[in-house]
PDB file of N, CA, C and O in Angstrom:
ATOM      1  N   UNK A   1      34.751   8.299  11.200  1.00  0.00           N
ATOM      2  CA  UNK A   1      34.833   7.735   9.868  1.00  0.00           C
ATOM      3  C   UNK A   1      33.853   8.470   8.957  1.00  0.00           C
ATOM      4  O   UNK A   1      32.728   8.780   9.350  1.00  0.00           O
ATOM      5  N   UNK A   2      34.288   8.732   7.772  1.00  0.00           N
ATOM      6  CA  UNK A   2      33.419   9.430   6.821  1.00  0.00           C
ATOM      7  C   UNK A   2      32.383   8.467   6.239  1.00  0.00           C
ATOM      8  O   UNK A   2      32.553   7.248   6.277  1.00  0.00           O
ATOM      9  N   UNK A   3      31.328   9.032   5.709  1.00  0.00           N
ATOM     10  CA  UNK A   3      30.276   8.231   5.089  1.00  0.00           C
ATOM     11  C   UNK A   3      30.827   7.441   3.908  1.00  0.00           C
ATOM     12  O   UNK A   3      30.427   6.299   3.677  1.00  0.00           O
ATOM     13  N   UNK A   4      31.737   8.044   3.169  1.00  0.00           N
ATOM     14  CA  UNK A   4      32.323   7.379   1.987  1.00  0.00           C
ATOM     15  C   UNK A   4      33.134   6.145   2.397  1.00  0.00           C
ATOM     16  O   UNK A   4      33.098   5.119   1.718  1.00  0.00           O
ATOM     17  N   UNK A   5      33.866   6.253   3.512  1.00  0.00           N
ATOM     18  CA  UNK A   5      34.651   5.117   3.996  1.00  0.00           C
ATOM     19  C   UNK A   5      33.708   3.991   4.427  1.00  0.00           C
ATOM     20  O   UNK A   5      33.956   2.824   4.124  1.00  0.00           O
ATOM     21  N   UNK A   6      32.636   4.335   5.129  1.00  0.00           N
ATOM     22  CA  UNK A   6      31.656   3.329   5.545  1.00  0.00           C
ATOM     23  C   UNK A   6      31.016   2.676   4.319  1.00  0.00           C
ATOM     24  O   UNK A   6      30.833   1.459   4.287  1.00  0.00           O
ATOM     25  N   UNK A   7      30.682   3.472   3.326  1.00  0.00           N
ATOM     26  CA  UNK A   7      30.094   2.942   2.093  1.00  0.00           C
ATOM     27  C   UNK A   7      31.025   1.914   1.454  1.00  0.00           C
ATOM     28  O   UNK A   7      30.572   0.852   1.028  1.00  0.00           O
ATOM     29  N   UNK A   8      32.303   2.217   1.384  1.00  0.00           N
ATOM     30  CA  UNK A   8      33.273   1.289   0.798  1.00  0.00           C
ATOM     31  C   UNK A   8      33.343  -0.002   1.602  1.00  0.00           C
ATOM     32  O   UNK A   8      33.457  -1.085   1.029  1.00  0.00           O
ATOM     33  N   UNK A   9      33.273   0.107   2.934  1.00  0.00           N
ATOM     34  CA  UNK A   9      33.298  -1.081   3.785  1.00  0.00           C
ATOM     35  C   UNK A   9      32.061  -1.945   3.539  1.00  0.00           C
ATOM     36  O   UNK A   9      32.153  -3.171   3.473  1.00  0.00           O
ATOM     37  N   UNK A  10      30.906  -1.295   3.406  1.00  0.00           N
ATOM     38  CA  UNK A  10      29.665  -2.021   3.142  1.00  0.00           C
ATOM     39  C   UNK A  10      29.778  -2.746   1.803  1.00  0.00           C
ATOM     40  O   UNK A  10      29.457  -3.931   1.714  1.00  0.00           O
ATOM     41  N   UNK A  11      30.223  -2.059   0.776  1.00  0.00           N
ATOM     42  CA  UNK A  11      30.367  -2.690  -0.540  1.00  0.00           C
ATOM     43  C   UNK A  11      31.350  -3.854  -0.495  1.00  0.00           C
ATOM     44  O   UNK A  11      31.132  -4.872  -1.153  1.00  0.00           O
ATOM     45  N   UNK A  12      32.421  -3.717   0.269  1.00  0.00           N
ATOM     46  CA  UNK A  12      33.414  -4.784   0.384  1.00  0.00           C
ATOM     47  C   UNK A  12      32.796  -6.028   1.032  1.00  0.00           C
ATOM     48  O   UNK A  12      33.030  -7.150   0.582  1.00  0.00           O
ATOM     49  N   UNK A  13      32.010  -5.823   2.086  1.00  0.00           N
ATOM     50  CA  UNK A  13      31.339  -6.940   2.754  1.00  0.00           C
ATOM     51  C   UNK A  13      30.352  -7.609   1.803  1.00  0.00           C
ATOM     52  O   UNK A  13      30.360  -8.831   1.655  1.00  0.00           O
ATOM     53  N   UNK A  14      29.513  -6.821   1.165  1.00  0.00           N
ATOM     54  CA  UNK A  14      28.465  -7.362   0.298  1.00  0.00           C
ATOM     55  C   UNK A  14      29.069  -8.063  -0.921  1.00  0.00           C
ATOM     56  O   UNK A  14      28.537  -9.076  -1.375  1.00  0.00           O
ATOM     57  N   UNK A  15      30.153  -7.543  -1.442  1.00  0.00           N
ATOM     58  CA  UNK A  15      30.798  -8.156  -2.606  1.00  0.00           C
ATOM     59  C   UNK A  15      31.290  -9.571  -2.307  1.00  0.00           C
ATOM     60  O   UNK A  15      31.468 -10.372  -3.225  1.00  0.00           O
ATOM     61  N   UNK A  16      31.508  -9.878  -1.041  1.00  0.00           N
ATOM     62  CA  UNK A  16      32.020 -11.195  -0.650  1.00  0.00           C
ATOM     63  C   UNK A  16      30.928 -12.216  -0.333  1.00  0.00           C
ATOM     64  O   UNK A  16      31.234 -13.368  -0.023  1.00  0.00           O
ATOM     65  N   UNK A  17      29.656 -11.809  -0.406  1.00  0.00           N
ATOM     66  CA  UNK A  17      28.575 -12.757  -0.127  1.00  0.00           C
ATOM     67  C   UNK A  17      28.496 -13.727  -1.302  1.00  0.00           C
ATOM     68  O   UNK A  17      28.232 -13.315  -2.432  1.00  0.00           O
ATOM     69  N   UNK A  18      28.725 -15.009  -1.040  1.00  0.00           N
ATOM     70  CA  UNK A  18      28.705 -15.974  -2.147  1.00  0.00           C
ATOM     71  C   UNK A  18      27.307 -16.185  -2.722  1.00  0.00           C
ATOM     72  O   UNK A  18      26.300 -16.013  -2.036  1.00  0.00           O
ATOM     73  N   UNK A  19      27.275 -16.557  -3.977  1.00  0.00           N
ATOM     74  CA  UNK A  19      26.019 -16.891  -4.640  1.00  0.00           C
ATOM     75  C   UNK A  19      25.321 -17.995  -3.846  1.00  0.00           C
ATOM     76  O   UNK A  19      25.952 -18.971  -3.441  1.00  0.00           O
ATOM     77  N   UNK A  20      24.022 -17.833  -3.626  1.00  0.00           N
ATOM     78  CA  UNK A  20      23.259 -18.813  -2.878  1.00  0.00           C
ATOM     79  C   UNK A  20      23.229 -18.547  -1.385  1.00  0.00           C
ATOM     80  O   UNK A  20      22.630 -19.312  -0.630  1.00  0.00           O
ATOM     81  N   UNK A  21      23.867 -17.474  -0.953  1.00  0.00           N
ATOM     82  CA  UNK A  21      23.883 -17.091   0.463  1.00  0.00           C
ATOM     83  C   UNK A  21      23.317 -15.692   0.612  1.00  0.00           C
ATOM     84  O   UNK A  21      23.260 -14.916  -0.342  1.00  0.00           O
ATOM     85  N   UNK A  22      22.899 -15.389   1.837  1.00  0.00           N
ATOM     86  CA  UNK A  22      22.392 -14.055   2.153  1.00  0.00           C
ATOM     87  C   UNK A  22      22.960 -13.608   3.493  1.00  0.00           C
ATOM     88  O   UNK A  22      23.399 -14.428   4.300  1.00  0.00           O
ATOM     89  N   UNK A  23      22.945 -12.315   3.715  1.00  0.00           N
ATOM     90  CA  UNK A  23      23.229 -11.707   5.005  1.00  0.00           C
ATOM     91  C   UNK A  23      22.096 -10.732   5.291  1.00  0.00           C
ATOM     92  O   UNK A  23      21.396 -10.295   4.378  1.00  0.00           O
ATOM     93  N   UNK A  24      21.923 -10.396   6.553  1.00  0.00           N
ATOM     94  CA  UNK A  24      20.942  -9.364   6.894  1.00  0.00           C
ATOM     95  C   UNK A  24      21.634  -8.002   6.864  1.00  0.00           C
ATOM     96  O   UNK A  24      22.861  -7.909   6.889  1.00  0.00           O
ATOM     97  N   UNK A  25      20.824  -6.958   6.808  1.00  0.00           N
ATOM     98  CA  UNK A  25      21.379  -5.601   6.852  1.00  0.00           C
ATOM     99  C   UNK A  25      22.200  -5.421   8.130  1.00  0.00           C
ATOM    100  O   UNK A  25      23.250  -4.778   8.121  1.00  0.00           O
ATOM    101  N   UNK A  26      21.703  -6.001   9.232  1.00  0.00           N
ATOM    102  CA  UNK A  26      22.401  -5.886  10.510  1.00  0.00           C
ATOM    103  C   UNK A  26      23.744  -6.620  10.465  1.00  0.00           C
ATOM    104  O   UNK A  26      24.746  -6.107  10.963  1.00  0.00           O
ATOM    105  N   UNK A  27      23.769  -7.796   9.879  1.00  0.00           N
ATOM    106  CA  UNK A  27      25.030  -8.547   9.767  1.00  0.00           C
ATOM    107  C   UNK A  27      26.050  -7.778   8.929  1.00  0.00           C
ATOM    108  O   UNK A  27      27.236  -7.748   9.259  1.00  0.00           O
ATOM    109  N   UNK A  28      25.589  -7.162   7.856  1.00  0.00           N
ATOM    110  CA  UNK A  28      26.490  -6.355   7.028  1.00  0.00           C
ATOM    111  C   UNK A  28      27.040  -5.190   7.846  1.00  0.00           C
ATOM    112  O   UNK A  28      28.237  -4.904   7.799  1.00  0.00           O
ATOM    113  N   UNK A  29      26.168  -4.520   8.595  1.00  0.00           N
ATOM    114  CA  UNK A  29      26.611  -3.399   9.430  1.00  0.00           C
ATOM    115  C   UNK A  29      27.655  -3.861  10.441  1.00  0.00           C
ATOM    116  O   UNK A  29      28.663  -3.186  10.651  1.00  0.00           O
ATOM    117  N   UNK A  30      27.410  -5.017  11.070  1.00  0.00           N
ATOM    118  CA  UNK A  30      28.370  -5.557  12.039  1.00  0.00           C
ATOM    119  C   UNK A  30      29.709  -5.860  11.383  1.00  0.00           C
ATOM    120  O   UNK A  30      30.759  -5.501  11.915  1.00  0.00           O
ATOM    121  N   UNK A  31      29.675  -6.516  10.234  1.00  0.00           N
ATOM    122  CA  UNK A  31      30.909  -6.874   9.529  1.00  0.00           C
ATOM    123  C   UNK A  31      31.663  -5.641   9.023  1.00  0.00           C
ATOM    124  O   UNK A  31      32.884  -5.668   8.868  1.00  0.00           O
ATOM    125  N   UNK A  32      30.917  -4.564   8.771  1.00  0.00           N
ATOM    126  CA  UNK A  32      31.546  -3.314   8.330  1.00  0.00           C
ATOM    127  C   UNK A  32      32.061  -2.491   9.514  1.00  0.00           C
ATOM    128  O   UNK A  32      32.688  -1.448   9.327  1.00  0.00           O
ATOM    129  N   UNK A  33      31.792  -2.968  10.735  1.00  0.00           N
ATOM    130  CA  UNK A  33      32.322  -2.303  11.924  1.00  0.00           C
ATOM    131  C   UNK A  33      31.373  -1.360  12.637  1.00  0.00           C
ATOM    132  O   UNK A  33      31.774  -0.692  13.589  1.00  0.00           O
ATOM    133  N   UNK A  34      30.127  -1.291  12.200  1.00  0.00           N
ATOM    134  CA  UNK A  34      29.139  -0.405  12.825  1.00  0.00           C
ATOM    135  C   UNK A  34      27.824  -1.152  13.023  1.00  0.00           C
ATOM    136  O   UNK A  34      26.907  -1.008  12.215  1.00  0.00           O
ATOM    137  N   UNK A  35      27.719  -1.951  14.088  1.00  0.00           N
ATOM    138  CA  UNK A  35      26.564  -2.821  14.271  1.00  0.00           C
ATOM    139  C   UNK A  35      25.211  -2.133  14.358  1.00  0.00           C
ATOM    140  O   UNK A  35      24.191  -2.768  14.090  1.00  0.00           O
ATOM    141  N   UNK A  36      25.169  -0.877  14.719  1.00  0.00           N
ATOM    142  CA  UNK A  36      23.887  -0.169  14.815  1.00  0.00           C
ATOM    143  C   UNK A  36      23.527   0.593  13.534  1.00  0.00           C
ATOM    144  O   UNK A  36      22.502   1.273  13.485  1.00  0.00           O
ATOM    145  N   UNK A  37      24.346   0.483  12.523  1.00  0.00           N
ATOM    146  CA  UNK A  37      24.138   1.261  11.295  1.00  0.00           C
ATOM    147  C   UNK A  37      23.427   0.457  10.204  1.00  0.00           C
ATOM    148  O   UNK A  37      23.686   0.662   9.018  1.00  0.00           O
ATOM    149  N   UNK A  38      22.546  -0.442  10.592  1.00  0.00           N
ATOM    150  CA  UNK A  38      21.893  -1.288   9.589  1.00  0.00           C
ATOM    151  C   UNK A  38      20.959  -0.503   8.671  1.00  0.00           C
ATOM    152  O   UNK A  38      20.788  -0.881   7.512  1.00  0.00           O
ATOM    153  N   UNK A  39      20.355   0.571   9.155  1.00  0.00           N
ATOM    154  CA  UNK A  39      19.532   1.404   8.263  1.00  0.00           C
ATOM    155  C   UNK A  39      20.401   2.121   7.233  1.00  0.00           C
ATOM    156  O   UNK A  39      20.014   2.279   6.075  1.00  0.00           O
ATOM    157  N   UNK A  40      21.569   2.546   7.669  1.00  0.00           N
ATOM    158  CA  UNK A  40      22.504   3.186   6.735  1.00  0.00           C
ATOM    159  C   UNK A  40      22.935   2.194   5.657  1.00  0.00           C
ATOM    160  O   UNK A  40      23.116   2.572   4.500  1.00  0.00           O
ATOM    161  N   UNK A  41      23.099   0.924   6.037  1.00  0.00           N
ATOM    162  CA  UNK A  41      23.443  -0.110   5.051  1.00  0.00           C
ATOM    163  C   UNK A  41      22.355  -0.173   3.986  1.00  0.00           C
ATOM    164  O   UNK A  41      22.654  -0.224   2.793  1.00  0.00           O
ATOM    165  N   UNK A  42      21.099  -0.168   4.410  1.00  0.00           N
ATOM    166  CA  UNK A  42      19.991  -0.187   3.458  1.00  0.00           C
ATOM    167  C   UNK A  42      20.011   1.007   2.528  1.00  0.00           C
ATOM    168  O   UNK A  42      19.775   0.870   1.327  1.00  0.00           O
ATOM    169  N   UNK A  43      20.291   2.175   3.074  1.00  0.00           N
ATOM    170  CA  UNK A  43      20.342   3.390   2.244  1.00  0.00           C
ATOM    171  C   UNK A  43      21.499   3.332   1.248  1.00  0.00           C
ATOM    172  O   UNK A  43      21.354   3.742   0.097  1.00  0.00           O
ATOM    173  N   UNK A  44      22.628   2.829   1.689  1.00  0.00           N
ATOM    174  CA  UNK A  44      23.796   2.713   0.798  1.00  0.00           C
ATOM    175  C   UNK A  44      23.478   1.746  -0.341  1.00  0.00           C
ATOM    176  O   UNK A  44      23.739   2.047  -1.505  1.00  0.00           O
ATOM    177  N   UNK A  45      22.917   0.592  -0.006  1.00  0.00           N
ATOM    178  CA  UNK A  45      22.639  -0.412  -1.042  1.00  0.00           C
ATOM    179  C   UNK A  45      21.524   0.026  -1.980  1.00  0.00           C
ATOM    180  O   UNK A  45      21.504  -0.379  -3.142  1.00  0.00           O
ATOM    181  N   UNK A  46      20.602   0.843  -1.500  1.00  0.00           N
ATOM    182  CA  UNK A  46      19.531   1.340  -2.358  1.00  0.00           C
ATOM    183  C   UNK A  46      20.065   2.227  -3.483  1.00  0.00           C
ATOM    184  O   UNK A  46      19.428   2.362  -4.528  1.00  0.00           O
ATOM    185  N   UNK A  47      21.223   2.824  -3.270  1.00  0.00           N
ATOM    186  CA  UNK A  47      21.823   3.705  -4.278  1.00  0.00           C
ATOM    187  C   UNK A  47      22.847   2.982  -5.157  1.00  0.00           C
ATOM    188  O   UNK A  47      23.459   3.592  -6.033  1.00  0.00           O
ATOM    189  N   UNK A  48      23.028   1.683  -4.918  1.00  0.00           N
ATOM    190  CA  UNK A  48      24.030   0.925  -5.667  1.00  0.00           C
ATOM    191  C   UNK A  48      23.473   0.424  -7.001  1.00  0.00           C
ATOM    192  O   UNK A  48      22.419  -0.211  -7.045  1.00  0.00           O
ATOM    193  N   UNK A  49      24.183   0.711  -8.071  1.00  0.00           N
ATOM    194  CA  UNK A  49      23.830   0.161  -9.384  1.00  0.00           C
ATOM    195  C   UNK A  49      25.006  -0.578 -10.000  1.00  0.00           C
ATOM    196  O   UNK A  49      24.991  -0.883 -11.193  1.00  0.00           O
ATOM    197  N   UNK A  50      26.025  -0.870  -9.200  1.00  0.00           N
ATOM    198  CA  UNK A  50      27.199  -1.610  -9.657  1.00  0.00           C
ATOM    199  C   UNK A  50      26.874  -3.104  -9.600  1.00  0.00           C
ATOM    200  O   UNK A  50      26.659  -3.636  -8.511  1.00  0.00           O
ATOM    201  N   UNK A  51      26.834  -3.793 -10.741  1.00  0.00           N
ATOM    202  CA  UNK A  51      26.470  -5.209 -10.740  1.00  0.00           C
ATOM    203  C   UNK A  51      27.472  -6.114 -10.012  1.00  0.00           C
ATOM    204  O   UNK A  51      27.155  -7.264  -9.711  1.00  0.00           O
ATOM    205  N   UNK A  52      28.656  -5.614  -9.731  1.00  0.00           N
ATOM    206  CA  UNK A  52      29.632  -6.437  -9.009  1.00  0.00           C
ATOM    207  C   UNK A  52      29.358  -6.449  -7.504  1.00  0.00           C
ATOM    208  O   UNK A  52      29.984  -7.212  -6.768  1.00  0.00           O
ATOM    209  N   UNK A  53      28.436  -5.614  -7.047  1.00  0.00           N
ATOM    210  CA  UNK A  53      28.021  -5.579  -5.648  1.00  0.00           C
ATOM    211  C   UNK A  53      26.634  -6.223  -5.574  1.00  0.00           C
ATOM    212  O   UNK A  53      25.642  -5.575  -5.908  1.00  0.00           O
ATOM    213  N   UNK A  54      26.545  -7.492  -5.142  1.00  0.00           N
ATOM    214  CA  UNK A  54      25.264  -8.211  -5.171  1.00  0.00           C
ATOM    215  C   UNK A  54      24.338  -7.841  -4.021  1.00  0.00           C
ATOM    216  O   UNK A  54      24.090  -8.649  -3.125  1.00  0.00           O
ATOM    217  N   UNK A  55      23.833  -6.617  -4.053  1.00  0.00           N
ATOM    218  CA  UNK A  55      23.009  -6.124  -2.949  1.00  0.00           C
ATOM    219  C   UNK A  55      21.696  -6.897  -2.817  1.00  0.00           C
ATOM    220  O   UNK A  55      21.029  -6.791  -1.788  1.00  0.00           O
ATOM    221  N   UNK A  56      21.313  -7.663  -3.826  1.00  0.00           N
ATOM    222  CA  UNK A  56      20.106  -8.487  -3.715  1.00  0.00           C
ATOM    223  C   UNK A  56      20.284  -9.602  -2.677  1.00  0.00           C
ATOM    224  O   UNK A  56      19.304 -10.228  -2.275  1.00  0.00           O
ATOM    225  N   UNK A  57      21.519  -9.855  -2.242  1.00  0.00           N
ATOM    226  CA  UNK A  57      21.793 -10.905  -1.263  1.00  0.00           C
ATOM    227  C   UNK A  57      21.711 -10.410   0.178  1.00  0.00           C
ATOM    228  O   UNK A  57      22.115 -11.116   1.101  1.00  0.00           O
ATOM    229  N   UNK A  58      21.193  -9.207   0.373  1.00  0.00           N
ATOM    230  CA  UNK A  58      21.034  -8.651   1.713  1.00  0.00           C
ATOM    231  C   UNK A  58      19.539  -8.536   1.993  1.00  0.00           C
ATOM    232  O   UNK A  58      18.789  -7.940   1.220  1.00  0.00           O
ATOM    233  N   UNK A  59      19.120  -9.125   3.126  1.00  0.00           N
ATOM    234  CA  UNK A  59      17.704  -9.180   3.479  1.00  0.00           C
ATOM    235  C   UNK A  59      17.480  -8.634   4.887  1.00  0.00           C
ATOM    236  O   UNK A  59      18.430  -8.337   5.612  1.00  0.00           O
ATOM    237  N   UNK A  60      16.229  -8.510   5.251  1.00  0.00           N
ATOM    238  CA  UNK A  60      15.873  -8.000   6.576  1.00  0.00           C
ATOM    239  C   UNK A  60      16.097  -9.066   7.646  1.00  0.00           C
ATOM    240  O   UNK A  60      16.101 -10.261   7.351  1.00  0.00           O
ATOM    241  N   UNK A  61      16.279  -8.634   8.871  1.00  0.00           N
ATOM    242  CA  UNK A  61      16.490  -9.553   9.995  1.00  0.00           C
ATOM    243  C   UNK A  61      15.274 -10.418  10.294  1.00  0.00           C
ATOM    244  O   UNK A  61      15.408 -11.505  10.855  1.00  0.00           O
ATOM    245  N   UNK A  62      14.089  -9.943   9.922  1.00  0.00           N
ATOM    246  CA  UNK A  62      12.872 -10.720  10.186  1.00  0.00           C
ATOM    247  C   UNK A  62      12.606 -11.765   9.107  1.00  0.00           C
ATOM    248  O   UNK A  62      11.560 -12.414   9.114  1.00  0.00           O
ATOM    249  N   UNK A  63      13.550 -11.930   8.181  1.00  0.00           N
ATOM    250  CA  UNK A  63      13.419 -12.941   7.140  1.00  0.00           C
ATOM    251  C   UNK A  63      12.743 -12.466   5.871  1.00  0.00           C
ATOM    252  O   UNK A  63      12.715 -13.189   4.875  1.00  0.00           O
ATOM    253  N   UNK A  64      12.196 -11.255   5.892  1.00  0.00           N
ATOM    254  CA  UNK A  64      11.576 -10.716   4.675  1.00  0.00           C
ATOM    255  C   UNK A  64      12.657 -10.174   3.762  1.00  0.00           C
ATOM    256  O   UNK A  64      13.781  -9.913   4.189  1.00  0.00           O
ATOM    257  N   UNK A  65      12.300 -10.009   2.504  1.00  0.00           N
ATOM    258  CA  UNK A  65      13.285  -9.596   1.506  1.00  0.00           C
ATOM    259  C   UNK A  65      13.872  -8.220   1.734  1.00  0.00           C
ATOM    260  O   UNK A  65      15.083  -8.042   1.607  1.00  0.00           O
ATOM    261  N   UNK A  66      13.060  -7.262   2.062  1.00  0.00           N
ATOM    262  CA  UNK A  66      13.547  -5.895   2.128  1.00  0.00           C
ATOM    263  C   UNK A  66      13.518  -5.274   0.750  1.00  0.00           C
ATOM    264  O   UNK A  66      13.067  -5.898  -0.211  1.00  0.00           O
ATOM    265  N   UNK A  67      13.991  -4.065   0.653  1.00  0.00           N
ATOM    266  CA  UNK A  67      13.930  -3.335  -0.605  1.00  0.00           C
ATOM    267  C   UNK A  67      15.003  -3.734  -1.599  1.00  0.00           C
ATOM    268  O   UNK A  67      15.957  -4.444  -1.281  1.00  0.00           O
ATOM    269  N   UNK A  68      14.809  -3.253  -2.803  1.00  0.00           N
ATOM    270  CA  UNK A  68      15.769  -3.485  -3.886  1.00  0.00           C
ATOM    271  C   UNK A  68      15.519  -2.405  -4.918  1.00  0.00           C
ATOM    272  O   UNK A  68      14.378  -2.196  -5.330  1.00  0.00           O
ATOM    273  N   UNK A  69      16.554  -1.724  -5.338  1.00  0.00           N
ATOM    274  CA  UNK A  69      16.367  -0.579  -6.228  1.00  0.00           C
ATOM    275  C   UNK A  69      15.915  -0.962  -7.639  1.00  0.00           C
ATOM    276  O   UNK A  69      15.596  -0.087  -8.443  1.00  0.00           O
ATOM    277  N   UNK A  70      15.885  -2.231  -7.937  1.00  0.00           N
ATOM    278  CA  UNK A  70      15.385  -2.687  -9.244  1.00  0.00           C
ATOM    279  C   UNK A  70      14.018  -3.362  -9.115  1.00  0.00           C
ATOM    280  O   UNK A  70      13.495  -3.920 -10.080  1.00  0.00           O
ATOM    281  N   UNK A  71      13.448  -3.301  -7.907  1.00  0.00           N
ATOM    282  CA  UNK A  71      12.117  -3.855  -7.659  1.00  0.00           C
ATOM    283  C   UNK A  71      12.162  -5.160  -6.884  1.00  0.00           C
ATOM    284  O   UNK A  71      13.047  -5.991  -7.090  1.00  0.00           O
ATOM    285  N   UNK A  72      11.198  -5.328  -5.991  1.00  0.00           N
ATOM    286  CA  UNK A  72      11.134  -6.513  -5.132  1.00  0.00           C
ATOM    287  C   UNK A  72      10.960  -7.801  -5.935  1.00  0.00           C
ATOM    288  O   UNK A  72      11.529  -8.832  -5.579  1.00  0.00           O
ATOM    289  N   UNK A  73      10.176  -7.748  -7.016  1.00  0.00           N
ATOM    290  CA  UNK A  73       9.968  -8.946  -7.832  1.00  0.00           C
ATOM    291  C   UNK A  73      11.279  -9.419  -8.453  1.00  0.00           C
ATOM    292  O   UNK A  73      11.552 -10.618  -8.510  1.00  0.00           O
ATOM    293  N   UNK A  74      12.080  -8.473  -8.915  1.00  0.00           N
ATOM    294  CA  UNK A  74      13.371  -8.827  -9.512  1.00  0.00           C
ATOM    295  C   UNK A  74      14.303  -9.428  -8.455  1.00  0.00           C
ATOM    296  O   UNK A  74      15.006 -10.401  -8.728  1.00  0.00           O
ATOM    297  N   UNK A  75      14.306  -8.850  -7.251  1.00  0.00           N
ATOM    298  CA  UNK A  75      15.144  -9.375  -6.168  1.00  0.00           C
ATOM    299  C   UNK A  75      14.748 -10.818  -5.854  1.00  0.00           C
ATOM    300  O   UNK A  75      15.604 -11.693  -5.724  1.00  0.00           O
ATOM    301  N   UNK A  76      13.449 -11.053  -5.734  1.00  0.00           N
ATOM    302  CA  UNK A  76      12.943 -12.394  -5.430  1.00  0.00           C
ATOM    303  C   UNK A  76      13.336 -13.376  -6.533  1.00  0.00           C
ATOM    304  O   UNK A  76      13.731 -14.507  -6.249  1.00  0.00           O
ATOM    305  N   UNK A  77      13.229 -12.948  -7.779  1.00  0.00           N
ATOM    306  CA  UNK A  77      13.562 -13.812  -8.915  1.00  0.00           C
ATOM    307  C   UNK A  77      15.054 -14.158  -8.927  1.00  0.00           C
ATOM    308  O   UNK A  77      15.423 -15.314  -9.132  1.00  0.00           O
ATOM    309  N   UNK A  78      15.903 -13.163  -8.710  1.00  0.00           N
ATOM    310  CA  UNK A  78      17.355 -13.393  -8.708  1.00  0.00           C
ATOM    311  C   UNK A  78      17.732 -14.341  -7.575  1.00  0.00           C
ATOM    312  O   UNK A  78      18.505 -15.277  -7.778  1.00  0.00           O
ATOM    313  N   UNK A  79      17.187 -14.103  -6.379  1.00  0.00           N
ATOM    314  CA  UNK A  79      17.490 -14.973  -5.242  1.00  0.00           C
ATOM    315  C   UNK A  79      17.021 -16.411  -5.520  1.00  0.00           C
ATOM    316  O   UNK A  79      17.731 -17.364  -5.198  1.00  0.00           O
ATOM    317  N   UNK A  80      15.843 -16.569  -6.109  1.00  0.00           N
ATOM    318  CA  UNK A  80      15.346 -17.899  -6.440  1.00  0.00           C
ATOM    319  C   UNK A  80      16.273 -18.601  -7.432  1.00  0.00           C
ATOM    320  O   UNK A  80      16.533 -19.797  -7.302  1.00  0.00           O
ATOM    321  N   UNK A  81      16.771 -17.857  -8.421  1.00  0.00           N
ATOM    322  CA  UNK A  81      17.707 -18.422  -9.397  1.00  0.00           C
ATOM    323  C   UNK A  81      19.001 -18.877  -8.718  1.00  0.00           C
ATOM    324  O   UNK A  81      19.671 -19.792  -9.197  1.00  0.00           O
ATOM    325  N   UNK A  82      19.347 -18.231  -7.601  1.00  0.00           N
ATOM    326  CA  UNK A  82      20.550 -18.586  -6.856  1.00  0.00           C
ATOM    327  C   UNK A  82      20.267 -19.656  -5.794  1.00  0.00           C
ATOM    328  O   UNK A  82      21.167 -20.066  -5.061  1.00  0.00           O
ATOM    329  N   UNK A  83      19.005 -20.104  -5.722  1.00  0.00           N
ATOM    330  CA  UNK A  83      18.653 -21.163  -4.773  1.00  0.00           C
ATOM    331  C   UNK A  83      18.261 -20.674  -3.394  1.00  0.00           C
ATOM    332  O   UNK A  83      18.233 -21.454  -2.441  1.00  0.00           O
ATOM    333  N   UNK A  84      17.959 -19.388  -3.277  1.00  0.00           N
ATOM    334  CA  UNK A  84      17.571 -18.811  -1.976  1.00  0.00           C
ATOM    335  C   UNK A  84      16.083 -18.486  -2.024  1.00  0.00           C
ATOM    336  O   UNK A  84      15.623 -17.744  -2.892  1.00  0.00           O
ATOM    337  N   UNK A  85      15.340 -19.051  -1.081  1.00  0.00           N
ATOM    338  CA  UNK A  85      13.921 -18.740  -0.984  1.00  0.00           C
ATOM    339  C   UNK A  85      13.692 -17.829   0.228  1.00  0.00           C
ATOM    340  O   UNK A  85      14.004 -18.188   1.363  1.00  0.00           O
ATOM    341  N   UNK A  86      13.151 -16.667  -0.039  1.00  0.00           N
ATOM    342  CA  UNK A  86      12.887 -15.695   1.032  1.00  0.00           C
ATOM    343  C   UNK A  86      11.403 -15.477   1.140  1.00  0.00           C
ATOM    344  O   UNK A  86      10.953 -14.697   1.979  1.00  0.00           O
TER     345      UNK A  86
END
């Protein structure tokens, strides 16, 4: 599978995360069909600037927020507005 196809699968999974819910990078990788590609999921989402892909709803497996290309404070604020405390 090409990187572009995997990227589209990741975006499709993340786009379906409902407001007020989160998934881990590993869960996204599993749902996209590549359970060991959770680091690649992080890299893909770090380059996303499409507001229809709610990448702020993806967190680390250890319960920490993880990165966000618009800044960790913004990610925390958006998640709090959606009722998610990380």
